[in-house]
C-alpha positions in Angstrom: -35.6 67.8 -14.9 -34.8 67.1 -18.5 -36.2 68.5 -21.7 -39.9 69.3 -21.2 -42.0 66.7 -23.2 -43.7 69.3 -25.4 -40.3 70.9 -26.2 -38.7 67.6 -26.8 -41.3 66.7 -29.4 -40.1 69.6 -31.6 -36.4 69.0 -31.1 -33.9 66.6 -32.8 -31.7 64.5 -30.6 -28.7 66.8 -31.1 -30.8 69.8 -30.1 -32.0 68.0 -26.9 -28.3 67.4 -26.0 -27.4 71.1 -26.5 -30.4 72.2 -24.4 -29.5 69.9 -21.5 -25.8 70.7 -21.6 -26.7 74.4 -21.3 -29.2 73.9 -18.5 -27.1 71.7 -16.2 -23.7 73.1 -15.2 -20.7 71.0 -14.3 -20.9 72.0 -10.7 -24.6 71.0 -10.4 -23.9 67.7 -12.0 -21.1 66.8 -9.6 -23.0 67.9 -6.6 -25.8 65.6 -7.6 -23.3 62.7 -7.1 -24.7 60.7 -10.1 -22.0 61.0 -12.7 -18.2 60.9 -13.1 -16.1 63.6 -14.7 -16.1 61.5 -17.9 -19.8 61.5 -18.0 -20.0 65.3 -17.6 -17.5 65.8 -20.5 -19.1 63.5 -23.0 -22.5 62.3 -21.8 -26.1 63.1 -22.5 -28.2 64.3 -19.7 -31.6 62.8 -19.1 -34.8 63.5 -17.1 -35.0 62.3 -13.5 -35.1 63.4 -9.9 -31.3 63.7 -9.9 -29.6 64.8 -13.1 -27.7 61.9 -14.6 -25.7 61.1 -17.7 -25.4 58.1 -19.9 -21.8 57.7 -20.8 -21.1 57.2 -24.5 -18.8 54.3 -25.6 -15.3 54.8 -24.2 -12.5 53.1 -26.1 -10.0 51.9 -23.6 -6.8 50.0 -23.5 -6.6 46.7 -21.8 -4.7 48.3 -19.0 -7.5 50.6 -18.3 -10.0 47.8 -18.5 -8.2 45.8 -15.9 -8.5 48.3 -13.1 -10.9 46.0 -11.2 -9.4 42.9 -9.9 -11.3 39.8 -11.2 -10.4 36.2 -11.3 -10.6 35.8 -15.1 -11.0 32.0 -14.8 -14.5 32.6 -13.4 -15.6 34.9 -16.3 -16.7 33.5 -19.6 -17.1 35.6 -22.8 -20.5 35.7 -24.4 -22.5 37.4 -27.2 -19.9 36.7 -29.9 -20.9 38.4 -33.2 -19.0 38.8 -36.5 -19.1 41.6 -39.0 -17.3 42.0 -42.3 -14.7 44.7 -42.8 -14.6 46.8 -46.0 -13.4 43.7 -48.0 -15.1 40.4 -46.9 -12.4 38.4 -48.7 -9.7 39.6 -46.2 -11.3 41.4 -43.3 -13.6 40.5 -40.4 -14.2 41.8 -36.9 -14.9 39.4 -34.0 -16.8 41.1 -31.2 -18.0 39.8 -27.8 -18.9 40.8 -24.3 -17.8 40.1 -20.8 -20.1 40.7 -17.8 -17.3 42.4 -15.7 -14.0 44.1 -16.5 -11.3 41.6 -17.3 -7.5 41.9 -17.7 -5.8 41.7 -21.1 -8.6 40.5 -23.4 -7.4 38.9 -26.6 -8.3 36.7 -29.6 -6.4 33.7 -31.1 -7.0 32.5 -34.7 -5.8 29.7 -36.8 -6.5 27.2 -39.6 -7.0 24.4 -37.1 -8.4 24.3 -33.6 -5.1 22.8 -32.3 -2.9 25.4 -34.1 -4.0 28.9 -32.9 -2.0 32.0 -33.2 -0.4 34.0 -30.4 -2.7 36.3 -28.5 -3.9 39.3 -30.4 -4.9 42.2 -28.2 -8.6 43.2 -28.3 -10.1 46.7 -28.1 -12.4 47.4 -25.1 -15.4 49.7 -25.5 -17.2 50.4 -22.2 -20.8 51.7 -22.1 -22.1 53.0 -18.8 -25.8 53.5 -18.2 -26.8 54.9 -14.7 -29.9 54.0 -12.9 -32.8 56.3 -13.8 -32.1 56.2 -17.5 -35.4 54.7 -18.6 -35.8 51.4 -16.8 -32.1 50.6 -16.6 -30.4 49.8 -13.5 -26.9 51.1 -12.9 -25.1 49.1 -15.6 -21.7 49.0 -17.2 -21.3 46.9 -20.4 -17.9 45.8 -21.7 -17.8 45.2 -25.5 -14.6 43.8 -27.0 -13.5 43.9 -30.7 -10.7 42.4 -32.6 -10.4 43.4 -36.3 -8.6 40.8 -38.4 -7.0 41.8 -41.7 -4.8 40.2 -44.3 -6.9 37.0 -44.2 -7.0 34.6 -47.2 -10.1 34.6 -49.4 -12.4 31.6 -49.2 -10.7 30.1 -46.1 -12.3 28.8 -42.9 -10.7 30.0 -39.7 -11.0 28.9 -36.1 -10.9 31.5 -33.4 -11.2 31.8 -29.6 -11.7 34.8 -27.4 -10.4 35.2 -23.9 -8.6 37.2 -21.3 -6.2 36.7 -18.4 -7.3 33.5 -16.7 -9.4 32.3 -19.6 -7.4 31.0 -22.6 -9.5 29.2 -25.4 -6.3 27.4 -26.5 -6.3 25.3 -23.3 -7.6 21.8 -24.0 -10.6 22.1 -21.6 -11.8 25.3 -23.4 -11.4 24.2 -27.0 -15.2 23.7 -27.0 -15.6 27.5 -26.8 -13.9 28.0 -30.3 -15.9 29.5 -33.2 -15.3 29.6 -36.9 -15.8 31.9 -39.9 -15.2 31.7 -43.6 -14.0 34.6 -45.7 -15.6 35.5 -49.0 -14.1 33.8 -52.1 -12.0 35.8 -54.6 -14.2 34.6 -57.5 -17.8 34.4 -58.4 -19.4 31.3 -56.8 -22.9 30.3 -55.6 -23.8 31.4 -52.1 -26.8 32.1 -49.8 -27.6 35.0 -47.5 -30.5 35.6 -45.1 -32.2 38.8 -44.0 -34.9 40.1 -41.6 -35.7 43.1 -39.5 -37.2 43.8 -36.1 -36.1 40.9 -34.0 -35.9 41.9 -30.3 -35.6 39.4 -27.6 -38.0 36.4 -27.3 -39.1 33.0 -28.4 -39.9 33.9 -32.0 -36.5 35.5 -32.6 -34.8 32.5 -31.1 -36.9 30.2 -33.3 -36.0 32.2 -36.5 -32.3 32.1 -35.5 -32.4 28.3 -35.4 -33.8 28.2 -38.9 -31.4 30.8 -40.1 -28.4 28.7 -39.1 -29.9 25.8 -41.1 -29.8 27.8 -44.3 -25.9 27.9 -44.0 -25.8 31.6 -45.0 -22.6 33.4 -45.9 -23.9 36.5 -44.0 -27.1 37.8 -42.5 -28.6 41.3 -43.0 -30.6 42.8 -40.1 -32.8 45.6 -41.5 -33.0 47.7 -38.3 -34.7 47.6 -35.0 -32.2 45.2 -33.6 -32.7 44.5 -29.8 -35.3 47.0 -28.8 -33.4 48.3 -25.8 -35.5 51.4 -26.4 -39.1 50.1 -26.9 -40.5 53.6 -27.6 -38.5 54.1 -30.7 -39.0 57.9 -31.1 -35.4 58.7 -30.7 -36.0 61.0 -27.7 -34.6 61.3 -24.2 -38.2 61.3 -23.1 -38.7 57.7 -24.5 -39.8 55.4 -21.7 -38.9 51.9 -20.9 -35.3 52.0 -22.2 -33.2 49.2 -20.7 -29.6 48.7 -21.8 -29.6 45.2 -20.4 -31.8 44.1 -23.2 -28.7 44.1 -25.4 -27.0 41.5 -23.2 -30.0 39.2 -23.8 -30.1 39.9 -27.5 -26.4 39.2 -28.1 -26.7 36.0 -26.1 -29.8 35.0 -28.1 -28.2 35.5 -31.5 -24.8 34.1 -30.7 -25.5 30.7 -32.1 -25.7 32.3 -35.5 -23.6 35.5 -35.2 -20.5 33.7 -33.8 -20.0 32.1 -37.3 -22.1 34.1 -39.7 -21.3 37.9 -40.1 -24.4 39.7 -38.8 -24.7 43.0 -40.7 -27.1 45.5 -39.3 -28.7 48.7 -40.6 -30.1 51.0 -37.9 -33.8 51.6 -37.4 -35.8 54.0 -35.2 -35.5 51.7 -32.1 -31.7 51.8 -32.5 -31.6 55.6 -31.9 -30.8 55.5 -28.1 -30.8 59.2 -27.4 -28.9 59.0 -24.1 -25.5 58.1 -25.5 -24.7 60.7 -28.2 -26.3 63.5 -30.2 -27.1 61.2 -33.1 -28.4 58.4 -30.8 -25.8 55.8 -32.1 -23.2 56.0 -29.3 -24.5 52.7 -27.9 -24.4 51.0 -31.3 -20.9 52.2 -31.9 -19.9 50.4 -28.7 -21.5 47.1 -29.7 -20.7 46.9 -33.4 -17.6 47.3 -35.6 -18.9 47.7 -39.1 -17.3 48.6 -42.4 -16.0 52.2 -42.3 -16.5 53.1 -45.9 -19.7 55.1 -45.6 -20.1 58.9 -46.2 -20.3 60.1 -42.6 -19.0 57.8 -39.8 -19.6 60.5 -37.2 -23.3 60.9 -37.9 -24.2 57.7 -39.8 -22.1 54.8 -38.5 -24.6 52.3 -39.9 -24.1 53.3 -43.6 -21.7 51.2 -45.5 -21.3 48.8 -48.4 -19.4 45.6 -49.2 -19.1 43.1 -52.1 -19.5 39.4 -51.7 -18.9 37.3 -54.8 -20.9 39.0 -57.6 -23.2 40.9 -55.3 -22.8 44.4 -53.8 -24.7 45.1 -50.6 -25.5 48.6 -49.4 -26.7 49.4 -45.9 -28.5 52.8 -45.5 -29.9 54.8 -42.5 -33.5 55.7 -43.3 -33.7 57.7 -40.0 -31.9 60.4 -42.0 -34.9 60.8 -44.4 -37.9 59.7 -42.3 -40.9 62.0 -42.2 -42.7 59.6 -39.9 -40.1 59.5 -37.1 -38.0 62.7 -37.6 -35.6 62.6 -34.6 -32.6 62.3 -37.1 -34.3 63.8 -40.1 -31.7 65.6 -42.3 -28.8 64.6 -40.1 -26.5 63.9 -43.0 -27.3 67.1 -44.8 -27.9 65.2 -48.0 -24.5 63.5 -48.0 -26.0 60.0 -47.6 -28.1 60.3 -50.8 -25.1 61.6 -52.8 -23.0 58.7 -51.5 -25.7 56.3 -52.4 -25.7 57.4 -56.0 -22.0 57.3 -56.2 -22.0 53.7 -54.9 -24.8 52.6 -57.3 -22.9 54.2 -60.2 -19.7 52.5 -59.2 -21.2 49.1 -58.7 -23.2 49.2 -62.0 -19.9 50.0 -63.8 -17.9 47.3 -62.1 -17.2 44.2 -64.2 -17.1 42.1 -61.0 -20.6 43.1 -59.7 -23.8 41.7 -61.2 -26.4 42.3 -58.5 -27.0 45.2 -56.1 -29.0 44.6 -53.0 -29.9 47.6 -50.7 -31.3 47.2 -47.2 -32.5 49.6 -44.6 -35.3 50.0 -42.1 -38.3 52.2 -43.1 -40.3 50.7 -46.0 -40.4 52.1 -49.5 -43.6 50.2 -50.2 -45.8 48.5 -47.6 -49.5 48.3 -46.8 -49.2 47.6 -43.0 -51.8 49.4 -40.9 -49.1 50.4 -38.5 -46.3 52.3 -40.4 -47.1 51.6 -44.1 -44.8 53.4 -46.5 -42.2 56.1 -45.9 -42.5 59.1 -48.2 -38.9 60.2 -47.5 -37.6 56.9 -49.0 -39.8 57.3 -52.1 -38.7 60.9 -52.5 -34.9 60.5 -52.0 -33.9 57.0 -52.9 -36.5 55.2 -55.0 -35.6 57.3 -58.1 -32.0 56.2 -57.7 -33.0 52.5 -57.3 -34.8 52.8 -60.6 -32.1 54.8 -62.4 -29.4 52.2 -61.5 -31.7 49.1 -61.7 -31.3 47.9 -58.2 -32.1 44.2 -58.0 -33.6 43.8 -54.6 -34.6 46.2 -51.7 -35.1 44.7 -48.2 -36.8 46.6 -45.4 -38.1 46.0 -41.9 -40.1 48.4 -39.7 -43.5 46.8 -40.4 -43.8 43.5 -38.5 -45.0 41.2 -41.2 -43.9 39.9 -44.6 -45.0 41.7 -47.8 -43.6 41.6 -51.3 -44.4 43.9 -54.2 -44.8 43.4 -57.9 -42.1 45.0 -60.0 -42.4 48.7 -59.5 -41.3 51.7 -61.6 -42.5 55.2 -61.3 -44.7 54.3 -58.2 -46.7 52.0 -60.4 -46.8 48.3 -61.2 -44.5 47.8 -64.1 -45.1 44.1 -64.2 -47.1 41.7 -62.0 -44.8 39.3 -60.3 -46.7 36.2 -59.1 -45.3 33.7 -56.7 -42.6 31.8 -58.7 -42.3 34.6 -61.2 -39.1 36.2 -62.6 -38.2 39.9 -62.6 -35.7 41.5 -65.0 -34.6 44.7 -63.4 -32.5 45.8 -66.4 -35.7 46.5 -68.3 -38.6 46.3 -65.9 -38.2 47.9 -62.4 -37.5 47.1 -58.8 -38.9 44.5 -56.3 -39.3 45.5 -52.6 -39.6 43.1 -49.7 -40.7 43.9 -46.2 -39.2 41.2 -43.9 -40.0 42.7 -40.5 -41.4 39.7 -38.8 -38.2 38.4 -37.1 -39.6 38.3 -33.6 -41.5 41.4 -32.3 -45.3 41.5 -31.9 -47.0 41.4 -35.3 -48.9 44.2 -37.0 -51.9 43.9 -39.4 -52.9 44.3 -43.0 -56.0 46.0 -44.4 -56.3 43.2 -47.0 -56.4 39.4 -46.6 -53.2 37.4 -46.4 -52.0 36.0 -49.7 -49.0 33.7 -49.8 -47.6 30.5 -51.3 -50.3 27.8 -51.3 -52.9 30.3 -50.0 -53.2 32.9 -52.7 -55.9 35.5 -52.4 -55.6 37.9 -55.4 -56.3 41.5 -54.4 -55.3 44.2 -56.9 -56.6 47.1 -54.9 -55.4 47.6 -51.3 -56.1 50.7 -49.1 -53.0 52.1 -47.4 -51.2 55.3 -46.6 -47.8 57.0 -47.0 -46.0 59.2 -44.4 -45.1 62.5 -45.9 -43.7 65.8 -44.6 -47.3 67.0 -44.2 -48.5 63.8 -42.4 -50.2 60.6 -43.5 -51.7 60.6 -47.0 -54.1 57.8 -47.9 -53.4 55.9 -51.1 -54.9 52.9 -52.9 -52.2 50.6 -54.3 -52.1 47.7 -56.8 -48.5 46.5 -56.1 -49.1 44.4 -52.9 -48.6 40.9 -54.3 -47.7 38.7 -51.3 -48.8 39.3 -47.7 -48.1 37.0 -44.7 -48.9 37.9 -41.2 -46.7 35.7 -39.1 -43.0 35.3 -38.1 -40.6 34.8 -41.0 -37.3 35.7 -42.7 -35.8 36.0 -46.1 -33.4 33.6 -47.8 -31.6 34.6 -51.0 -29.7 32.2 -53.2 -27.2 33.7 -55.6 -26.2 31.7 -58.7 -23.5 33.2 -60.9 -23.2 32.5 -64.6 -20.7 32.8 -67.3 -20.4 36.2 -69.0 -23.4 37.0 -71.2 -25.6 34.3 -69.7 -28.4 34.9 -67.1 -27.3 35.0 -63.5 -30.0 34.8 -60.8 -31.1 35.7 -57.3 -33.7 33.3 -56.0 -35.6 35.0 -53.2 -37.6 32.9 -50.7 -39.8 33.9 -47.8 -39.4 31.3 -45.0 -41.9 31.1 -42.2 -41.0 30.3 -38.6 -42.5 26.9 -39.2 -40.0 26.2 -42.0 -42.7 26.5 -44.7 -42.0 28.5 -47.8 -44.4 31.4 -48.1 -43.1 33.1 -51.2 -40.4 32.7 -53.9 -39.4 34.6 -57.0 -36.3 35.1 -59.2 -34.4 38.2 -60.2 -32.4 37.6 -63.3 -29.9 39.7 -65.3 -27.2 39.2 -67.9 -23.9 38.3 -66.2 -20.9 40.6 -66.9 
């Protein structure tokens, strides 16, 4: 047996891990025959007829990964996905999967498909999930990562990933090559895209096809990535968890992510409690993100990067969520302190005009499902206003909603479709873009979007506080669209002293534009 359900409801993930480790001795676990010594040393024990452990990501050498003899010519890599390093001008990580262990995985890279480099060894991170953990079968996943540094800014590179028996440089495998383009070393126009809550299914696939057509420099995923854990409470008692969902997700997104850096923030469905006390052991196996955040041990999804004239900050709202408190307070306040230091640094930088912040739980939303998160309003909104953040992007609520310009929890300026916001003097605009693919939620007010405006200046909603849900009536809900969609942002730099702009557009799964507005400030 695992943590009793009533007890688990009052415990954080870390506390559940300590409870289970104390309850099950090493001798008992080995006698059960369900785990290896490695699992006993580092795993998280879960409920079931036989005590079992989900093994956290193990970083191995290629020699260790080649213990099983496989004809590599019969194994093709899949699920390629890119992520920026700390400096998108010179650093990127190429990640991928193989369905079974292979020998000597590697990457080749070059300026032309016919002129690739020597083999560069890849890092292997294995993730073992035994049968009985949620709905998972006995499943081992092999994630491979190659971090590339000292690249040239603004250059397009070709790359191929392989292993012993499968070499992308061979003529008949050149079709497996991918490309990526590093960030320029100067201010230039670019586009990026964003959404949250994709999961696996037709609508996510359809949105991905449209994303690729926008030719984005990078893509932001505002949490709730694959939904391997459909319960989303961050508990070992969550039901329905299936690690194999990630195999489907990474295959689904590969058409975009193999050439567009896919930058995630972590949501409540990304806390997979079986792999580590913070729930992110599985995520650390799958992603290799910038490591410049405040607490890589507890908050691996918190980081920042600068592309052109725009700074992007990824936050982990699980740390401050009253609604879903599994990881509430996990950073001990260090994330909020780091956020302020980043905002202060970027506002002072002569190279940064815009600051975009993205994370999962909504600061302002009128969904009848989750609505607004009081922890975000309490901890972060004052900082967004103090440092005049230009755009905040959230997921969590499965719909599209955009606010007016907000300051002090009130409408500072109405922002109609096609309008312009000036954050230096007015306030902050918040967009919920959580309709990437999962089942849709609902609004308490009628839809109102481009070409179908329905002005409603008073909307009934609620906010999640430390004391529970508190009803509120709001005036800031300007655009509402209840169907699948994503966000496109076009950045246009300007000469010093002139107005530089972010043009933000909501794009429906049909390709129709459902919203657009501009954020403008004086270029440095």
